[in-house]
C-alpha positions in Angstrom: -125.4 -90.4 72.8 -124.7 -86.8 71.6 -126.2 -83.8 73.3 -128.5 -83.2 70.4 -129.9 -86.7 70.6 -130.1 -86.6 74.4 -132.2 -83.5 74.4 -134.3 -84.6 71.5 -135.2 -87.8 73.4 -135.9 -85.9 76.7 -138.1 -83.3 74.9 -140.1 -86.0 73.0 -140.7 -88.3 76.0 -141.1 -86.0 79.0 -143.1 -82.8 79.7 -139.9 -81.3 81.1 -136.2 -82.3 80.9 -135.5 -84.8 83.7 -133.2 -83.6 86.5 -130.8 -86.4 85.8 -130.4 -85.3 82.2 -129.8 -81.7 83.3 -127.2 -82.8 85.8 -125.4 -84.8 83.1 -125.3 -81.9 80.7 -124.1 -79.5 83.3 -121.3 -81.8 84.3 -120.3 -82.3 80.7 -120.2 -78.5 80.1 -118.4 -77.5 83.4 -115.1 -77.0 81.6 -116.8 -74.9 78.9 -118.4 -72.6 81.6 -115.0 -72.3 83.4 -113.3 -71.5 80.1 -115.8 -68.8 79.2 -115.6 -67.3 82.7 -111.8 -67.2 82.7 -111.7 -65.5 79.3 -114.1 -62.8 80.4 -112.4 -62.5 83.8 -109.1 -61.3 82.2 -110.6 -57.9 81.8 -112.6 -57.6 85.0 -111.6 -55.8 88.2 -110.5 -58.1 91.1 -113.7 -57.5 93.2 -115.9 -59.4 90.8 -116.8 -62.8 92.3 -115.9 -65.4 89.7 -117.9 -68.1 91.5 -121.0 -66.0 91.0 -120.2 -65.7 87.3 -119.8 -69.5 87.1 -123.2 -70.0 88.8 -124.7 -67.5 86.3 -123.1 -69.5 83.5 -124.8 -72.7 84.8 -128.1 -70.8 84.7 -127.4 -69.8 81.1 -126.7 -73.4 80.3 -129.9 -74.6 81.8 -131.7 -71.9 79.9 -130.1 -73.2 76.7 -131.4 -76.7 77.5 -134.9 -75.4 77.8 -134.9 -73.3 74.7 -132.8 -75.5 72.4 -134.6 -77.0 69.4 -133.0 -80.2 68.3 -134.7 -80.1 65.0 -132.8 -77.0 64.0 -129.4 -77.3 62.4 -127.3 -76.0 65.2 -124.9 -77.8 67.5 -126.0 -77.7 71.2 -122.5 -76.7 72.3 -122.6 -73.7 69.9 -126.0 -72.6 71.1 -125.1 -73.2 74.8 -122.0 -71.0 74.5 -124.1 -68.1 73.3 -126.5 -68.5 76.2 -123.8 -68.9 78.8 -121.9 -65.8 77.5 -125.2 -63.9 77.3 -126.1 -64.8 80.9 -122.7 -63.8 82.3 -122.6 -60.5 80.4 -126.1 -59.6 81.4 -125.1 -60.3 85.0 -122.1 -58.0 84.6 -124.3 -55.3 83.2 -126.7 -55.6 86.1 -123.7 -55.1 88.5 -122.8 -52.0 86.6 -119.1 -52.7 87.2 -118.0 -50.2 84.6 -118.1 -46.6 85.8 -120.4 -44.2 83.9 -117.4 -42.1 83.0 -115.7 -45.1 81.3 -118.8 -45.9 79.3 -119.0 -42.3 78.1 -115.3 -42.4 77.0 -115.9 -45.7 75.2 -118.9 -44.3 73.3 -116.8 -41.2 72.5 -114.0 -43.4 71.0 -116.5 -45.6 69.1 -118.1 -42.5 67.5 -114.7 -41.0 66.7 -113.6 -44.2 64.9 -116.9 -44.5 63.1 -116.9 -40.9 61.9 -113.3 -40.7 60.9 -113.3 -44.0 59.0 -116.6 -43.2 57.2 -115.1 -39.8 56.2 -111.8 -41.3 55.0 -113.3 -44.5 53.5 -110.6 -46.5 55.1 -109.2 -47.5 58.4 -108.0 -44.6 60.5 -104.6 -44.3 62.2 -104.2 -43.5 65.9 -103.0 -40.0 64.9 -106.1 -39.3 62.8 -108.5 -40.4 65.5 -106.6 -38.5 68.2 -106.7 -35.4 66.0 -110.5 -35.7 65.5 -110.8 -35.7 69.3 -108.4 -32.8 69.8 -106.0 -35.0 71.7 -102.2 -35.4 71.7 -101.2 -39.0 70.8 -100.1 -39.8 74.4 -103.4 -38.6 75.8 -105.2 -40.7 73.1 -103.3 -43.8 74.2 -104.2 -43.0 77.9 -107.9 -42.9 76.8 -107.6 -46.3 75.1 -106.1 -47.8 78.2 -108.9 -46.4 80.4 -111.6 -48.1 78.3 -110.0 -51.5 77.7 -112.0 -53.2 80.4 -115.2 -52.4 78.6 -114.0 -53.9 75.3 -115.5 -57.3 76.0 -116.7 -58.3 72.5 -120.4 -58.7 73.1 -122.5 -58.7 70.0 -125.6 -58.3 72.2 -124.5 -54.7 72.8 -124.9 -53.7 69.2 -128.5 -54.9 68.8 -131.2 -52.3 68.4 -133.1 -50.5 71.0 -136.7 -49.2 70.9 -138.0 -45.7 71.8 -138.0 -46.6 75.5 -134.4 -47.7 75.4 -135.2 -51.4 75.8 -133.3 -54.0 73.8 -135.3 -55.2 70.9 -133.8 -58.5 70.0 -130.5 -60.3 70.3 -127.8 -61.4 67.9 -128.2 -64.9 69.4 -131.8 -64.9 68.4 -130.6 -64.6 64.8 -127.9 -67.2 64.9 -129.6 -69.8 67.0 -131.7 -71.0 64.0 -129.5 -71.4 60.9 -132.5 -72.6 59.0 -134.7 -69.6 59.9 -137.5 -68.9 57.4 -137.4 -65.3 58.3 -135.6 -63.6 55.3 -134.8 -60.5 57.3 -132.9 -62.4 60.0 -131.0 -64.4 57.3 -130.0 -61.2 55.5 -129.0 -59.5 58.7 -126.9 -62.5 59.7 -125.2 -62.5 56.3 -124.6 -58.7 56.4 -123.2 -59.0 59.9 -120.8 -61.7 58.9 -119.7 -59.7 55.9 -119.2 -56.6 57.9 -117.1 -58.4 60.5 -115.0 -60.1 57.9 -114.5 -56.9 55.9 -113.7 -54.9 59.1 -111.1 -57.5 60.2 -109.6 -57.6 56.8 -109.1 -53.8 56.8 -107.5 -53.6 60.3 -103.9 -52.7 60.6 -101.7 -55.8 60.5 -101.1 -56.1 64.3 -104.7 -55.5 65.2 -105.7 -58.2 62.6 -103.2 -60.6 64.1 -104.3 -60.0 67.7 -108.0 -60.6 66.7 -107.1 -63.7 64.8 -104.9 -65.2 67.5 -107.4 -64.3 70.3 -110.7 -65.2 68.8 -109.8 -67.9 66.3 -106.7 -69.5 67.9 -108.0 -69.1 71.5 -104.7 -67.7 72.7 -104.6 -65.4 75.7 -103.1 -61.9 75.8 -99.8 -63.0 77.4 -99.4 -65.8 74.7 -100.1 -63.3 71.9 -97.5 -60.9 73.4 -94.9 -63.7 73.3 -95.7 -64.4 69.6 -95.6 -60.8 68.5 -92.7 -59.8 70.8 -94.7 -57.1 72.6 -95.9 -56.7 76.2 -99.3 -58.1 77.4 -100.4 -54.5 78.1 -99.6 -53.5 74.5 -101.7 -56.5 73.2 -104.6 -55.3 75.4 -104.3 -51.8 73.8 -104.2 -53.2 70.3 -107.2 -55.4 71.1 -109.2 -52.5 72.4 -108.6 -50.4 69.3 -109.7 -53.2 67.0 -112.9 -53.8 69.1 -113.8 -50.1 69.0 -113.5 -50.2 65.2 -115.6 -53.4 65.0 -118.3 -52.1 67.3 -118.6 -48.8 65.4 -119.1 -50.7 62.1 -121.6 -53.1 63.6 -123.7 -50.4 65.3 -123.8 -48.6 62.0 -125.1 -51.8 60.3 -127.7 -52.5 63.0 -129.0 -48.9 62.9 -129.4 -49.0 59.2 
C-alpha cells in the first residue's frame, strides 16, 4: 500500500493516526531524513549536532503526516520533504548559528545583486557588483566566501513579513495543494516558478551548471568540482553567487 493510501485509510478510520502507522512511515522515510540532513550539514559549522537535526526532521515528518490531505493531488514524499526541510531550517534559525555580522553581509550582497541587475537589465558580473559595493575584486570574493554558509536555499526565507516582523505565510503553504482554489496562491506559484526558471536561465554558464548539477542531479560539491575541473571551494563560491542572485529576484517578487 502506498503512503497516500495508507494515510487515507488511517484518517478515514481513526480519530488520529495509529502509532503503528506513524512508526512504519518514519522507518520508510529514515533514509530521506538522513539525506536531507547530510545535504544541509555540508554548509554548517562542526559544532551543530546532526543527531538533533535528524530528530527535528522526524518531528517534521510526523507533522507532515498530521497535516497531509490525501485528497489533494500531491505525493506524500514531496509534501514530507518540504515539512522535514522546514522543521530543520526553523531549528537552525532558532539556534541562530549564523553570526549577525554574516547575516548583514549576506543582505548587503543580495541588495547589491538586486540593484545592479535591475539597473542593467541583465545578470551582473563579479566586477560590476564589486564596483557597486566599492570593493576590489579580491575583497569581493572574500565577502562571498564569508557568507557561503548562509546560502542554504530556503524558499521560506523569501516569504513576506507583516508590520511586526512576523512571517506571514510559507512557500510550502502554496505548493502543498496543487489543486488550490485560491487564485492568488496559484498565480504566485506560477510567478515564482517562472522567476526561478528565468533567473537560472540568465545565470553565467558555470553558475547555471552548478545549480543544475546540485539541485537537479543531486550531486555534491566535490562531485561537481570533479566534473567541472575546479576545486570544491570554488564550486561553493559559484553556488553562493547564484543563490544570492536567485534570492534577490525572489524577494523582489514576493514584495511586489
